[in-house]
N, C-alpha and C positions, 0 to 999 in steps of 0.2 A: 900040670897037664899041658901038653904041647898041641897047638892047632895044626890041622892038616893043611899044608900050603896049597895043595891042588884044589881042595874044596874052596879055599878062600879066593883063589884066582878065578875059578869058574863061576863064582857068584855073580849073577847078572842083576844089575840094578835097574829097576823099572823106572822109566821116565814118564812122568805124568803127561798125558796128551795136552796139546795146545788148548788152553781154556776157551779161546775164541772159537776154534773149530768144534769143540764139544758143544757149545751153545748154538752154533749154526745149524746143527742137525735138527733143532726144534723150530727153525724159522718157518718152513713151509707148513708144518702142522699148526703153528700159531696163527698163520694167515688163514688156514682152513677153519680154525676155531672162531676167528673173527667173522668169517663167512656164515658159519652156523649161528653165531650170536645175532648177526643181522637178520637172518631168517626168523629166528625166534622173536626178535624185536618186532619184525613185521607182523607176526602172528598176534603179539600183544597189542600193537597199535590197531590192527584190524578189529580186534575184539572191543577196543575202546572207540570204534568208529572214527579213527583218525586215518582215513583212507589215503590221503595224499602223502602223509608221512610214512605209512606202511609201504606205499609204492616206492618212495625214495629209498627206504631201507633195502628193498629188493634190488633196486638198480645199483646201489653201492655194493651190495653182496655180489653182483655180477662182476664188478671190478676186482674184488678180493678173490673170487673164484678163478679169474684169469691169472692173478698173481701167484697163487699157491703152486700150481703145476710148473709154471715157468721158473719159479724160485727153486723148486726141488731139482729140476733138471739142470739149471745153471750152476747150482752149488754141489751137484752130484750127491744129493741126499734123498733121492726118491726111494720109497720103500713100499712094501705091500701094505703095511699098517697105514701109511699116509694115503694110499690109494683107496683103501676101504673107508677111512675117515672122511675123505673127500666125497665119496659116493653118499655116505650117510648125511653129510652136511648138505649136499646138493638136493637130496630128497626132501629135506626140511625146507631149505631156502628157496628152491625153485619148483618144488612139487606141492608140499602142504601149504606153505605161506601164500603163494599166489592163488591157489584154489580157495583158501579161506578168505583171502582178500576179495576176490571176485564174488564169492558166495555172499559174504556179509554186505558188500557194497551194492550188489546188483540183484542177485537171485533171491535173497531172503525175502525181499519185499514183493517182487514180481513173479518169480517162478521157484518157490521154495523146494518142491519135490523134484522137478526136472533139473533145476540148478544143482541140487544136492547130488543127484545121480551123475550129472556132467562133471562135477568136482571130484567125485570118487573115481570115475573113469580116468580123468586127467592124472590123478595121483598114481593110480595103478599102472597106467601107461608109462609114466615117468619112472616108476620103480622097475618095470620090465626093461626099459631102455637102459637104466643104470646097471642092472644085473647082466644084461647082454654085453655091455661095454666091458664089464669087469672080467668076463670069461673069454672074450675074443682076443685073438692075437693082434697086437697093434700093427697097423699097416700104414700109418701116417694119415689116416682119415677116420671118418665116423660112418656107421650105418645108421641112418635115421638122424633126425634133428636132435642135437644135444638138449638135455633138460634145462641147462642154463639159458639157452636161447629162448626156449618156450616160456620159461618163467619170467625172463626179461620182457618178452613181448606182452604177456599178461599184465606185468607191472606197469609197463608203459601205457597200455590201453586203460588201465585203472587210473593212471595219472591224468589222462585226457578224457576221462569218462563222460564228461558233459557232451562230448561230440560223438559218443558211441552208444547206439541203441542196445537194449538188452539182447536182442537177437544177434547183434554183432558180436557180443561177448560169447554167446552160445556157439556161434559159427567158428569163432577164433579158437575156443576151447576144444571143439570137436576136431578141427583141422590140426591144431598143434598136437593133440593126443594121437591122431592117426600118423602124423609125420614122425613123432618120436619112436613109434614101434615099426615104422616102415623100414625097408631095406635099401632106401635111396642112399647111394654113396655120397658123402659130403667131405670135401677136403678140409683138413685141419688148418685153421687160420692162425 
């Protein structure tokens, strides 16, 4: 049996993609996963009443949140999946984690009901902020304060909590909640 020479010539050999490039596409999502892990670590540390360490975990999460987007853009690996994963991570790391930290550290003893309500409102405003960001067209800036900034401020306040009164925490949480859902234009830094 004779082989068809045309068919043999037209056979295209697939070349495996560059293995380094293949793994680079996971870099930004890995950084996002570290951000999420730090947020969850902060939640666990808050539940164990290790408030300073929970605040440190939040502040380190801020650094990883800053890295994931810039890494994705720099490597040209930005994706819709990465954007959604980043938003979910941000909700945990800068919404739930700081709200729980402030609640367990400050409100649980002094203002349990009011503090619980403030914490819930803070997380809801953060979720609304992230949802709005995900559906808006990118214009090089933000509408409202990013949740990363708000969570970082609450983490920093928690870290220096001996100098902050319970009403100071309440005022900060109310202000940050309002600023997240505001339509104040903020340039991306």
